Structures are given as structure tokens and as C-alpha cells.
C-alpha positions, 0 to 999 in steps of 0.5 A: 500483499503483505501476506507475511503480516497476515501470518504474523498477525495470527501468531503470539509475540513469542512465535514472531520472536522465534521466527526472527531468531530462527530465520537467516537473511538470504541475499539474492542477486537480480535475475537469480532464481529463488525457487525452480519449478519442480525442485523441492525447497528447503525453506519458507521465505519472507521477502524483506526487501526487493522484488520477485516475479512468479512464472510457470512453464505452461504460461510461456514464461509470462509473469503471473505475479509480482512479490514485494516486501511482506510476501511469502514464497514457498508456503504451498510447497511446505504445506503439501511437502511437494516440489515448487509449482512455480519459478520465483526469480528476483527482479532486483537485488532482494533480501529474504528471511529464510526459515528452514523447513526442517526446523519449522517442521520440528517446531510444529510437531513439538508445540501443538499450540504454535502449530494451531496458530500457524495453520490457522494463519495459513488457512486464512491466507489461502482462503483469501487467495481462493476468494480472489480466484473465485471472483476472477473466475466469476468475472469470466462467466458469460452473464447471459447464461445465468438463469437468474441473477440473485443480485439483480436489484443491487447490480442495476444502479451500478450497471446503469451508472457504468453504462452511462459512463461507457456510452459517454466515453465511446462518444468522446472517442468518436469526437476525438477521431473526428475533431482531433481532440475531446472538447471542454464540454465533453471532458467536463461531462465525463469527469462529472459522470466518473466522479458520480459513478465512483460515489455510487460504487462506494454507496453500494459496495462500501462497508457501511452499506451493510452488505455481506463481504461476498456480495460486495466482492461479487458486485465489485468484480463486475464493476472491475470487469467493466472499468478495468479496460479503460483504467488500463489506458491511463498512466497513474491509475494503471501503475497503481493497479499493476504494482510494479514495485509490489504494492500500490502506493510505491514512491513512483506512484505517489510522485506521479499523483503529486505531479497531477498530469493526466496522461495515458495511451490512446485518445481516452487515456489522458482524460480517464487519468485526469478523472482518477487524479481528481478523485478525493483519494488522489487529491488527499495524497496531494493535500497531505504533502502541504499538511506535512510541510506545515507540520515540519515548518512548525517544528522548525520554528521552535527555539532550539539549535538543531531540529531533527525529524525522521520520516518512516516509509518516506517515499519521494519525501517531497514535503521535506524538499519543499520545507528546505526550499521555502522555509527560512527556519530550515537551516537548522533542520536535519531529516532522517528518511527511512524506506525499505525500497532501495529505488525510493532512496536512490530517487530521493538521493538524486533529487537531494544532489540536484538541489544541493541538500544532501548534507541535510539528509540521512538516508536509511534503508531499513525494514520497518518490521525489524525496526518495530520488533527490535531486531534492527536499530537506527542509532539516531539522536533524540528526534523532535518529530517522527511521522509516517503517511501511507504506511500504517494503512497496510498494517494491522493494529499489533504492528501499528502499536509496535511502530508507535512504541518504536517512534516513542523511543526515537522522540525526545520528551515533548517530541511528536509522532504524526501518523497518517491513515485513510479514514472510512469517510473516503468516498473513493474506497470502493473504486480503489479496492475493487477496481485498482486492487488498492486495499488499505485499512481505514481507521476512525478517530476512535481507533487512533485514540485507542491505539495511542492509549495502548502504546507507550504514549499511554494516552489518546491523541493530542490532536487529529487533523484532516486534509481538505478532502477529509479522506486522510486523517493525521493523528498526533501524540506528544511524548510526555 
């Protein structure tokens, strides 16, 4: 996900400005082809908004991948100067940034330094894809045929934990067939074993384990091979893994985690879903909703005629609806909710209409990359609070700095920016990354202090809070 951001990360600021100035926005209706297998492309595309699917004729038209905002289309054709190797079709109305091949090729020839940065970025993207493909192929090999397992000592404790969990799950399935349900004692045992297995994974596969990345990828691939068939029986975890909106933490996935109802298919699906929803990471997502309510209520309590807040990448925005429903001070509140996903904003609008609070909201569909680099602007009065959760975990430091600076410009003097980020203490990190493919950038308190100090705020965080699980960190800085 966000390959476009990986590309931009390796480029200089002037390079990024050139791309944005040279690229032309291209709107593609739903069910319209962006590329056709075997047909040459005349541009490289960056998905700004919407969703596209990748298919090849040899695959019988089956969807091979889903591309969401931040993904690249046509980069291999550009490198090889060959026709497209796959058909990419818009699943819904999609906005692209098109960079003409001819113009890009001329710049690569004319400016060797730009070319060096560009090709380095492409090499890193393709290396990441190759690593993922090698891991997938490794999972398909029959382990018994390997003469010797170089990771046997590391794999043994993971294998033991997984076998114990699978044995208990199979017993629970048998119990459900015989009795029509899974008993409370069996449920409690499996929930405990699932949590223990997730912790064991994190101890061995986490960054703090000291293992090389390729070793962690190899072991993580084996864990995924064992657990994924069970995860696909669930409702919430299966959605996170399949990423129907192009990324794991879309508004609907967050809403399902908020609802906190273990659901799924078959006899085991609801039980395994319950185990996922009880992981510290899922609890942290629910906890942060209450924490944000407290922060918004604190802002509403200020002695002023109007209170203005902005949520960047708002998702389902349930914390705003909570405040409007329960806070006596919310009568002065007006919230601007920004998201690139049209479907997320449609969901928010529908809820607002049902609750009779649409007049208290401004819904803005905007690309945060454009906002951060100044290509697009939102004309807003000075804001008392700007916040975002579940956003900067996907972004590298240079873009987080740009977002901080953008938020700084939105705030009135004395206004606050609050940014949520997963902390390295997240004990669910390994299962998120290796089984659910939910990869995030985890940051420490020092990281957030450093970023705020380097931004227009010009100083470290004024406050850092954690939700009850200690997984989600919230860094605040006041505009002087």
C-alpha cells in the first residue's frame, strides 16, 4: 500500500513539486479500464481517490489485487517500455494523477540526479514486491522436503503455540457439532491461547527481537500459512486482511471494530473473530474513540462563542457524534471532517442526517497529500483543535512534517494539534503485520517530540497521552 508515498519519500522536494505540477488529474468512471493487458500506456498513474482492480487473462478474470489511494499503475510498463501486463479497471469512480511517459522520460534523460533518485525509489518498491513474492512462494513449499530447517530452533516455540491453538480450535469445532454450541469454558481457553500465541509471535518476530528482517519474514510467512485459514472465517479480521477499500483501516473496518461483535462464518468464525477483537490493538482502536471524545469535550468547554475542530482522515467520525449526543457544551461546536474516501463521507453524512446534526458538520473530500504539499487548500476559519488518528501510521516522517505544518496553518494561536500513532509497545504488532498484512509505522515518544520540534510548531509535544492498552499514543502540541 501507498507505493506512491514510497516513491515520493526518495525524491527531493523540487522533484515532488515537479510531479504534482506536471501530472494531470484524470477522472475514471466506475467499471472503466485504466489499462488494458497488451496495450501500451502513455502515462504513469498515481491513484489519488477511489479503487481499482487488477486482472490478467490467464487468471480467468479473477481479481489479483486491489489498488487504492497512493498506489502506482503502469510503473513496470514504464521501466520495461512494454505493453501493460495486466488490465486495471476502476471499481468505483476513481481520480488519478497521470504523468505522461514522454515528459517523464525527457526529464530522466535531462537530469541525471533526478533519474538517480527516481530509479532508486523504483528499485526499493520492486524489491519490496519481490520480497513479498518470495515469502508467498516459500509458504507453498512442502516443508518435509527440505533437508534441514535453518530456523528450526526459532520456529519450534511458534510451532508449539500454533499447534496447541489449532488442536483446541478443532476440539471446539467438534464440540459445536455434537452440542450445537461451544461451551463457555472452551471459549475462555481458546481466547487465552489465542492471546498467548499473539504475544509469543510478537516476542519472536517483533523488531525488538533482534532478528534480521528476512528471518522474521520467513517465520512470519509460516505463521500466516497456519493461521490464515482460521482468520478467513471471521468477519472483522477477514475484512482487515482482504482490504476491500484498498487499505486495512478503512472507515468500515474501524466501524466493525467499534461495534465489537464477534461474527463470522461456520462454527468457529464468531469465536476467532472474538479473539481478534480482544487483541490489545483492537481494544486500543475502541479506547481511542473515548479519548478523542474527552479531548473534544475539553475544547468545547472553552469560554468562546464558537468552537471549531477538524478531523483529518475522519473515517466513521463516531467520536464527533458521541460529543454531539452527550456533551451539553457541544451546541457551539462545528466540525470539519476530511477524508479522501467518498464512501466514508457518504457513511458519515447518512449518520448525521439520521441524528439531525448535518448542519453541525462540514464534509470535505480531499486528498491529504495535496493538502500537505499545498496544491489544494481548504478555506476554513481558524480552528481550535485539529486531530487525526489512524493516519500518520501509514506515512513516513517527511510527510508527517508536511501534515503538521498544514495543521499548524489551520489552527488559531493557542489551538491544538493531536496526532495518534501506534507505539512500538504494541503487543499485537506481529499478528497485524505477518498474518493480517496490516503494516504500520510505529513511533515512540521521542519520535513525536522530534517531529513536532522540526515542524512549524518549533518545539516538542506539549503533552503525550496513551489509551488504556498503552498501544495508541496521542501527541499534542499547542500553537504558540
